[in-house]
N, C-alpha and C positions, 0 to 999 in steps of 0.2 A: 325095466324098474330103475328108478332113480333113488340111489343110496345118498343119504345124507350125511354128510361128515361134518360134525361140529367144527365151528372155528375155533382157533388156539390151539395149545398143545394138549392134544387128546391123551397123551400119555399120563396127565397128572390125574386124569379122571376114569381111568380104567377100572369096571367092576372087577371083581374076582368072581371066576364062575359059580364057584358054589354060592260220658257230656258235663250249665254252671250255674248254681244257685244264686239267686237275686235277692236284693233288699237286704234288710237288718238280719233275718234269719241265715242269709246266703254268708253274710259276714261271720256270724256266730259260727257256722260250719266250718269255715276255712279255718278260722281260730282253733278249733276243737280237733280239727285234722292235723294241724301243725302241732298242737299240743300232744296228740296222740302218737303220730308218726315221727315227730321230729327229734324225741326225747326218748330216753329210757325209762322216765318217771310217769307217773299217773297223770290224766288230764287235768288240769286245774277244775275246781269247782266253778259253775258258771255263776256270775253275779245274779243277785234276786231281782225280779223285775220290779221296777219303780211303781209306785202307786197310780192308778189312773182310774178310767171309767170302768164301772162294773163289767167283770168279764175279762177285761184287757189282760189282768195279771194272769189269770188262769190260761188264757190262751197263749201268752208269752211264756209261761211256764211249761206248759205242755210241750211247744215247740222247741223249747231249749232242752227238754227231756229227752225228746226224740231226738234231737241232733246229738247230745251227749252219749244216747245209746249207740248210734251211727258210728259216732268216732272211738267209742270203746271196741265194737266188734272189728273196726279196721285196725286200731292197735293190736288187737289180739290175733288177727289175720297176720299183720306184719312181723310179729313177735314169732309166731309159728313158723313163717318162712327163714326168720333168722336163725332159729333153733334147727329146723331142717338143713339149712345150708352148713351149720356147725356140725351136725351129725354125720352128714356126708362129705365132710372136709373139703368144701368148695371156698376157694379165695376169698369170694365175694359173694353177698346174696343176690341172687339174680334179679333184675329189673322186672317191674310189673308191665305187661302188656297192655296197652289201651284198649277200651272197648271194641268190639267188632264193628267194623262199619256198617252204616244202616244202610248205604248204597255200596254195593260190590263194585269193585275197579273192574274196567273193562279189560278182559283177558284176550290178546292177540298173540300170534305166532312171531316170535323173535326174528329179526331180520338174519338171512342167511340160513335158517332152519324150516325153510319152506319147501314143500313137494308140489308139483303140478295139482292145480285144482284145490289147493289149500285153503281157500276160504269155506270150500266145503265141507271140510274135515275138522277134527279137534284140534285146537291151539295147541303148540308146542312152546314152552315158555322155561326160561330159568331164572326169572325175575317177576314178582307180583308188581305191578303198578301201584305205588302207595308213597305218600309223604311220611307216615308213621315209621319211627325207628324202630323197625322189628324185622326179624329174620324169622324164618321156617325150619324146622329140624325134621328131616325124613330119614327112615332107617328101612335099609333093603334087604331083602332074599330071606332071612329066618334062620340062618345056620347055627347061631349061637342061641341059646335059652337060658339065659341067665337070670334066675328070679331076683336077685339083688338088683337087677337093673329095673324090673319093674316096679319094685318097693321104692326105690330112689326117685325116678320120674313121678311117682304119685305122691310121695311126701313132700317133693320140691314143687309139685304142680307145674312141671313144664311139659308144654304139649308136643307131640310130636306125630307124625303120621307115618305108618308102615306101609311097605309094598312087598308083598308077598310071593315067593314061589313055593307051589305046593310039594315039588319034591323035598325040599328042605324043611317043610312045615309039618308034613302028614304025619310026622313021627311022635308028636305033641300038640296036637290042636288045643289041647286045654291050657296049655300057657299063653296062646294067643287070645283064646277066649278070656283068660283072666286080664290080659292086655286091652282088650275090647270093654271089658267090664268097667276099665279105670277110665275110659272115654276116647280110647284111641281108636280112629278110623282105619280099618284094614283093606288095603287096595291092592290092584293088581300088577303083579310083576311075572306074569305067565306060569305056567304048569312047570316047565322044566328049565327055564333060564337059556334058551337056545339063542343064536345070533340070529335075529329076525329076518334081515335082507338076504340071508343065505336059504330061506324057505319060501315055497310056493304061497299064493294067497290063502289057498285052502288049509295049508300047515299052519300058517300064522293064526287065522281064524281059529283052528283047533286049540293052539296055546293059548289064546286070549280069551275066547268064549269059554273054553274049559275051565279055566281059572274062576271067570265069573260064576260059572255054574258051581264049582267047588267052595268058593267063599259064601255063596248065598246058601248053599246047602249045610255048611259047617257053621257059619256064623250068623245067618240069617239076614244078610242084607247084601245086594248086589251092589259092587263098586261102580264109582263113576270116573275115577281116575286110574290111570294106568302108566307105568313107566316101563320102556322098553330095555331088555338087557343090555348092559354096557352103553345104555344111550343111544343105540344105533337103531334105525328104522328107515323106512322107505315108504312111498306111496300106499303100497298093498298093507303096510303095518297099520297106518291111520285108517285106512278104507275099513280093514278087517276090525280094528278097535272101535271103530263108530258102529258097525253092524252089530257089534256085542254090547252096546248101550254107553260105551266111555264118551264122557263129555271133554274131558282135557287131559293133555299130556304133560304132566309138571316134570322138566328134568332137574337141574341143578346149576349153581354158578359158584359152589365152593363145597369143598370134601373135607369132612373131619376124620382124623384118625386119632390114636392114642396119644400122641407125642406131636402131632402138626396139623396145620390146616393148609389145603392147596386150593388156589383160587383161578377161576377161569378168566378174570379180567387182566389186563395188563398192569393195572395199579396193585394188584395182589392186595385188595381190601375187600371189606364188606360194604354192601350199599342196601338201603332201605328196601325190603320186599326181597331180598337174596333167599332163595331157596339152597339148604345146606344138606347134602347128602352125606350119610355114613351108612356103615354095616351092622348087622349081627355078627360080632367077632368076639372071639375070646384069647386066650394066651397061645393057643396054638397058631394063631396067624398074627396077634399082636404081642407087643411087649407089654401087655397089660390087660385090663378087663373093660367090660362096656361102663360100667362105672368110672373107671380111669378115663376113658374116652370122654364121657359127659364131664369131668372136671375140667378137661383140657378147653374143650369146647365151649363151655360156660364161662370160663376165665377169658377167652378171647372174645366172646359176644359181650360179655359185662364189660370189660375193659373199655371195649369201643363204644359204649354208651348205648348198646341193643338190647331189647328184650326179645324173648322168644314168643311168638304167638302162634294160635291154630290155623293152620293153612287153610283148612275148610272153611274159616270164617270170613276170609277173603275171596272164595271163588263162588 
């Protein structure tokens, strides 16, 4: 069996066991958006349409009214984000991610992360190819079940993806059902978080397929994404994952803690499309809570000009 060891300082990344409007109406929309989002005051009242041919004024007035309504909705949404950021004591209001790409990027295995016959197996990657200045937040295992974390992420509207291990989740499935109801995709991190290259093919398949079955039974949807524990895998791991219905294996390019960020790349920085890993952890393991961790990671991400986007929108 080929054991894939990721390039770089792996000690930094060790898991712990446990679209544009056109024409005059487009210009009007742009002006209204600036008025709505660029200031704390209400949008100025649009000028009354000039007299013209019969029907022209009504048409223009109707369009202007619709644009003003859209701008007001955008303004209200932004004000809600600002209020949520203040409530949760974020240093800055998170940036809005762009709309999901209509054409998904082609996902391939990162160089150096291949196994034999990789082209026949799910791709393993740490970054999504995109020019959008976005990153993706992923949370592993399920050990800490902090209700404040779910409320915080829901109110801030920060998307994230969860990778669950059943031995840590089974004592409180309702917590993760609440998370799922808020729009979070629940994915596979094996049944028992074992070191996969140390297991036979059949044992690995039991860990992965067993968790596929559990997630489908408990949450109603079979995952398509899998993350191996500790980020370690071999050819048997990817073969077993494929046989269980897995389509892709996202790893990570940065890891978030309550008081720092660790990076895989030599420049120790974020890049467009990077996947960020963190864990369900609390004060027993960190000097803080999951909301503390989110405050730190969002300050880092926002200061660097990035928005957090939904991983599944790009896959």
